[in-house]
C-alpha positions as CSV (number, residue, x, y, z in Angstrom):
1,M,-159.9,-23.4,133.2
2,E,-156.7,-22.4,135.1
3,Y,-158.1,-24.1,138.1
4,L,-158.6,-27.4,136.2
5,I,-155.1,-27.1,134.8
6,H,-153.7,-26.7,138.3
7,L,-155.5,-29.8,139.5
8,G,-154.2,-31.7,136.4
9,I,-150.6,-30.7,137.2
10,L,-151.0,-31.9,140.8
11,F,-152.6,-35.1,139.6
12,A,-149.7,-35.8,137.3
13,I,-147.2,-35.2,140.1
14,Y,-149.0,-37.4,142.6
15,T,-149.4,-40.1,139.9
16,I,-145.6,-40.2,139.7
17,L,-145.4,-40.5,143.5
18,G,-148.1,-43.1,143.8
19,V,-146.8,-45.3,141.0
20,S,-143.2,-45.1,142.3
21,L,-144.3,-46.0,145.9
22,N,-146.4,-48.9,144.6
23,L,-143.3,-50.5,143.3
24,V,-141.9,-50.7,146.8
25,V,-145.1,-51.3,148.9
26,G,-147.5,-53.0,146.5
27,Y,-145.2,-55.2,144.4
28,T,-142.4,-55.9,146.9
29,G,-144.3,-55.8,150.1
30,L,-142.0,-53.3,151.9
31,L,-144.1,-50.8,154.0
32,S,-142.0,-47.7,153.3
33,V,-143.0,-44.2,154.4
34,T,-140.0,-42.4,152.9
35,Q,-141.5,-41.1,149.7
36,A,-141.9,-37.6,150.9
37,A,-138.2,-37.4,151.9
38,F,-137.1,-38.3,148.3
39,Y,-139.8,-36.1,146.9
40,G,-138.3,-33.2,149.0
41,I,-134.7,-34.1,148.1
42,G,-135.6,-33.7,144.4
43,A,-137.5,-30.5,145.1
44,Y,-134.7,-28.9,147.1
45,A,-132.0,-30.0,144.7
46,T,-133.8,-28.3,141.8
47,A,-134.6,-25.2,143.9
48,I,-131.0,-24.7,145.1
49,L,-129.5,-25.4,141.8
50,L,-131.8,-23.1,139.8
51,T,-131.5,-20.2,142.3
52,Q,-127.8,-20.4,143.0
53,T,-126.2,-21.7,139.8
54,G,-126.7,-21.2,136.1
55,I,-127.7,-24.7,135.2
56,G,-131.1,-25.5,133.6
57,F,-134.1,-27.2,135.0
58,F,-133.6,-30.6,133.3
59,T,-129.9,-30.7,134.4
60,S,-131.0,-29.9,138.0
61,M,-133.6,-32.7,137.8
62,I,-131.0,-35.2,136.7
63,L,-128.7,-34.2,139.5
64,G,-131.6,-34.4,142.0
65,V,-132.3,-37.9,140.8
66,I,-128.7,-38.9,141.2
67,L,-128.6,-37.4,144.7
68,A,-131.9,-39.1,145.7
69,M,-130.8,-42.5,144.4
70,S,-127.4,-42.2,146.1
71,I,-129.0,-41.4,149.4
72,S,-131.6,-44.1,149.0
73,F,-128.9,-46.7,148.3
74,L,-127.3,-45.9,151.7
75,I,-130.7,-45.8,153.5
76,G,-131.8,-49.0,151.7
77,L,-128.8,-50.8,153.1
78,V,-129.8,-49.8,156.6
79,L,-133.5,-50.6,156.1
80,S,-132.6,-54.0,154.8
81,R,-131.7,-55.0,158.3
82,F,-135.4,-54.6,159.3
83,R,-138.6,-56.4,158.5
84,D,-142.3,-55.7,158.6
85,D,-143.3,-53.1,161.2
86,Y,-139.7,-52.4,162.1
87,Y,-139.0,-51.6,158.5
88,A,-141.9,-49.1,158.5
89,L,-140.7,-47.5,161.7
90,A,-137.1,-47.2,160.5
91,S,-138.3,-45.6,157.2
92,L,-140.4,-43.2,159.2
93,G,-137.3,-42.2,161.2
94,F,-135.5,-41.4,158.0
95,N,-138.4,-39.2,156.8
96,V,-138.2,-37.3,160.1
97,I,-134.4,-36.8,159.7
98,V,-134.7,-35.4,156.2
99,F,-137.4,-33.1,157.3
100,S,-135.2,-31.9,160.2
101,I,-132.4,-31.2,157.7
102,F,-134.7,-29.2,155.5
103,L,-135.8,-27.2,158.5
104,N,-132.5,-26.6,160.3
105,W,-129.8,-26.4,157.6
106,Q,-130.6,-22.8,157.1
107,D,-127.4,-21.9,155.2
108,L,-128.5,-24.3,152.4
109,T,-132.3,-24.5,152.6
110,R,-133.1,-21.2,154.3
111,G,-135.0,-23.3,156.9
112,P,-138.7,-22.4,157.5
113,L,-138.3,-19.4,155.2
114,G,-138.1,-21.7,152.2
115,I,-136.6,-21.0,148.8
116,P,-138.5,-18.6,146.5
117,G,-137.9,-17.5,142.9
118,I,-137.5,-20.9,141.4
119,S,-137.7,-20.6,137.6
120,K,-139.8,-22.6,135.2
121,P,-138.2,-25.0,132.7
122,D,-137.0,-24.0,129.3
123,L,-135.9,-26.1,126.4
124,R,-133.3,-25.1,123.8
125,F,-132.8,-26.8,120.5
126,F,-130.2,-25.1,118.4
127,N,-131.8,-21.7,117.8
128,Y,-135.2,-22.7,119.1
129,D,-136.1,-21.8,122.7
130,F,-139.3,-23.1,124.3
131,S,-140.3,-22.0,127.8
132,F,-142.8,-23.9,130.0
133,S,-143.9,-20.7,131.6
134,S,-147.6,-21.1,131.1
135,N,-149.6,-23.5,133.2
136,F,-150.9,-25.4,130.2
137,S,-147.5,-26.1,128.8
138,Y,-146.4,-27.2,132.2
139,L,-149.3,-29.5,132.4
140,I,-148.1,-31.2,129.2
141,L,-144.6,-31.5,130.6
142,T,-145.9,-33.2,133.8
143,I,-148.1,-35.5,131.9
144,I,-145.2,-36.6,129.7
145,F,-143.1,-37.4,132.8
146,A,-146.0,-39.2,134.4
147,V,-146.6,-41.3,131.3
148,L,-142.9,-42.1,131.0
149,I,-142.6,-43.2,134.6
150,Y,-145.8,-45.2,134.3
151,L,-144.4,-47.0,131.3
152,V,-141.1,-47.7,132.9
153,S,-142.9,-49.0,136.0
154,K,-145.1,-51.2,133.8
155,F,-142.0,-52.6,132.1
156,I,-140.4,-53.4,135.5
157,V,-143.4,-55.2,137.0
158,N,-143.9,-57.3,133.8
159,S,-140.3,-58.3,133.6
160,S,-138.5,-61.2,135.3
161,F,-137.2,-58.6,137.8
162,G,-140.8,-57.7,138.6
163,R,-141.8,-61.4,139.1
164,V,-139.0,-61.8,141.6
165,L,-140.3,-58.7,143.5
166,K,-143.8,-60.3,143.7
167,A,-142.2,-63.5,145.0
168,I,-140.3,-61.6,147.7
169,R,-143.6,-60.0,148.7
170,E,-145.3,-63.4,149.0
171,D,-142.5,-65.4,150.7
172,E,-139.0,-64.0,150.8
173,K,-137.4,-67.1,152.4
174,A,-138.8,-69.3,149.7
175,I,-137.3,-67.3,146.9
176,Q,-134.0,-67.2,148.7
177,V,-134.0,-71.0,148.6
178,F,-133.8,-70.8,144.8
179,G,-130.6,-68.7,145.1
180,Y,-132.0,-65.2,144.6
181,N,-130.2,-62.4,146.5
182,T,-133.4,-60.7,147.8
183,L,-131.3,-57.9,149.3
184,Y,-130.2,-56.9,145.8
185,Y,-133.8,-56.8,144.5
186,K,-135.2,-54.9,147.4
187,L,-132.4,-52.4,147.3
188,A,-132.7,-51.9,143.6
189,I,-136.4,-51.2,143.6
190,F,-136.0,-48.9,146.6
191,V,-133.4,-46.9,144.7
192,I,-135.5,-46.8,141.5
193,S,-138.6,-45.6,143.4
194,A,-136.5,-42.8,145.1
195,G,-135.3,-41.6,141.7
196,M,-138.9,-41.4,140.4
197,A,-140.0,-39.5,143.5
198,S,-137.2,-37.0,143.0
199,V,-138.5,-36.3,139.5
200,A,-141.9,-35.4,141.0
201,G,-140.2,-33.1,143.5
202,S,-138.4,-31.3,140.7
203,L,-141.6,-30.7,138.9
204,F,-143.4,-29.6,142.0
205,A,-140.6,-27.1,142.9
206,S,-140.5,-25.5,139.5
207,Y,-144.3,-25.3,139.3
208,I,-144.9,-23.7,142.7
209,T,-141.7,-21.6,142.3
210,F,-141.2,-22.0,146.1
211,V,-140.3,-24.8,148.4
212,D,-140.3,-25.0,152.2
213,P,-140.1,-28.0,154.7
214,S,-143.8,-28.1,155.4
215,S,-144.5,-29.7,151.9
216,F,-142.4,-32.7,152.8
217,Y,-143.4,-33.5,156.3
218,L,-144.2,-37.1,157.4
219,M,-147.9,-36.6,156.7
220,E,-147.0,-36.1,153.0
221,S,-145.6,-39.7,153.0
222,V,-148.8,-40.9,154.7
223,F,-150.8,-39.1,152.0
224,I,-148.9,-40.8,149.2
225,L,-149.3,-44.1,151.0
226,T,-153.1,-43.5,151.2
227,I,-153.1,-42.9,147.4
228,I,-151.9,-46.4,146.6
229,I,-153.9,-48.1,149.4
230,L,-157.1,-46.4,148.1
231,G,-156.5,-47.0,144.4
232,G,-155.1,-50.5,145.0
233,L,-151.8,-52.1,145.9
234,A,-149.8,-53.9,143.3
235,N,-151.8,-52.3,140.5
236,L,-150.3,-49.3,138.6
237,R,-153.7,-48.2,137.3
238,G,-154.8,-48.3,140.9
239,A,-152.1,-45.8,141.8
240,V,-153.3,-43.5,139.0
241,L,-156.9,-43.8,140.2
242,G,-155.9,-43.2,143.8
243,A,-154.1,-40.0,142.8
244,L,-157.1,-38.8,140.9
245,I,-159.4,-39.5,143.8
246,M,-157.2,-37.9,146.5
247,I,-156.7,-34.8,144.4
248,L,-160.3,-34.3,143.4
249,L,-162.1,-35.4,146.6
250,P,-161.1,-32.4,148.8
251,E,-162.1,-30.1,145.9
252,I,-165.5,-31.8,145.5
253,L,-166.2,-31.5,149.3
254,R,-165.8,-27.7,149.0
255,F,-169.1,-27.6,147.2
256,V,-171.1,-29.8,149.6
257,G,-172.5,-26.7,151.4
258,F,-171.2,-27.0,154.9
259,P,-171.6,-23.8,157.1
260,S,-168.6,-21.6,156.5
261,D,-167.4,-21.6,160.1
262,I,-167.1,-25.4,160.2
263,A,-166.6,-26.2,156.5
264,A,-162.9,-27.0,156.7
265,Q,-163.4,-29.3,159.7
266,M,-166.4,-31.1,158.2
267,R,-164.6,-31.7,154.9
268,Q,-161.8,-33.4,156.9
269,V,-164.4,-35.5,158.8
270,V,-166.2,-36.6,155.6
271,Y,-162.8,-37.2,153.9
272,G,-161.7,-39.5,156.8
273,L,-165.1,-41.3,157.0
274,I,-164.9,-42.2,153.3
275,L,-161.4,-43.6,153.8
276,I,-162.5,-45.6,156.9
277,L,-165.5,-47.1,155.1
278,L,-163.3,-48.0,152.1
279,M,-160.7,-49.8,154.3
280,L,-163.5,-51.7,156.0
281,Y,-165.2,-52.9,152.9
282,R,-162.5,-52.7,150.2
283,P,-159.2,-53.3,152.1
284,K,-157.4,-53.9,148.8
285,G,-158.6,-50.6,147.4
286,F,-160.5,-50.2,144.2
287,L,-158.2,-52.1,141.9
288,G,-155.8,-53.8,144.4
289,E,-154.2,-57.2,144.0
290,Y,-152.5,-57.3,147.4
291,E,-153.5,-56.4,151.0
292,I,-151.1,-55.2,153.6
């Protein structure tokens, strides 16, 4: 049962990451690979604040969101100068820079040693104190945040703001003719997405009770991008489905029965083959409405 709860927590966290990235990539058409960076900023902000100050988890999460959104605003201004493949390469460079900061700023992040001893959240109402110390209670907490972010994202994509994002994806120059400042819209959704990713990072840090740079390397951004491509771009339910598949598939492959000496390698081969076949025959993913 604890194993299933663990998978449920990871599923909720990656649902937040997938839904938030889909706003940028699927709905706006910006091929960003920065999500792991903002995920890591949220995680490290919570880890540092919880281990070095007396503030609580939820306060640290809010401060992490503010930090991630502030940095994303500045980075978004730089990325706005690029288009298409150059946008992706520039966002990749930002991810590498953030990872290098996590790895080398040892006075703050402890570098490759990571930050241990991160406490679990607790909630105080007057004389009532509730701690999310058990995995089951933490699962409920992560699901609540995942649902809230899903609902906020759904509101965004169904609003007039969301319709402009889709128009930018289809033909940015055409929407500019009608007087829309596309830079504002692209920057706004990039900042919103970064704040959501930071929430996932805070939840991850407090759940694992330890963070180190390896959890936020470039391949983590690729993994999150794979979630939304697999589930379907420009479809929030697709992001949820993609997170479910990507969390469960490696676990399912554990029971295929490969010889123990090559089991890990064969699981990766099968995993990669499934993704290749899907991209060949379902390039929009399972529920996608847009193809890169």
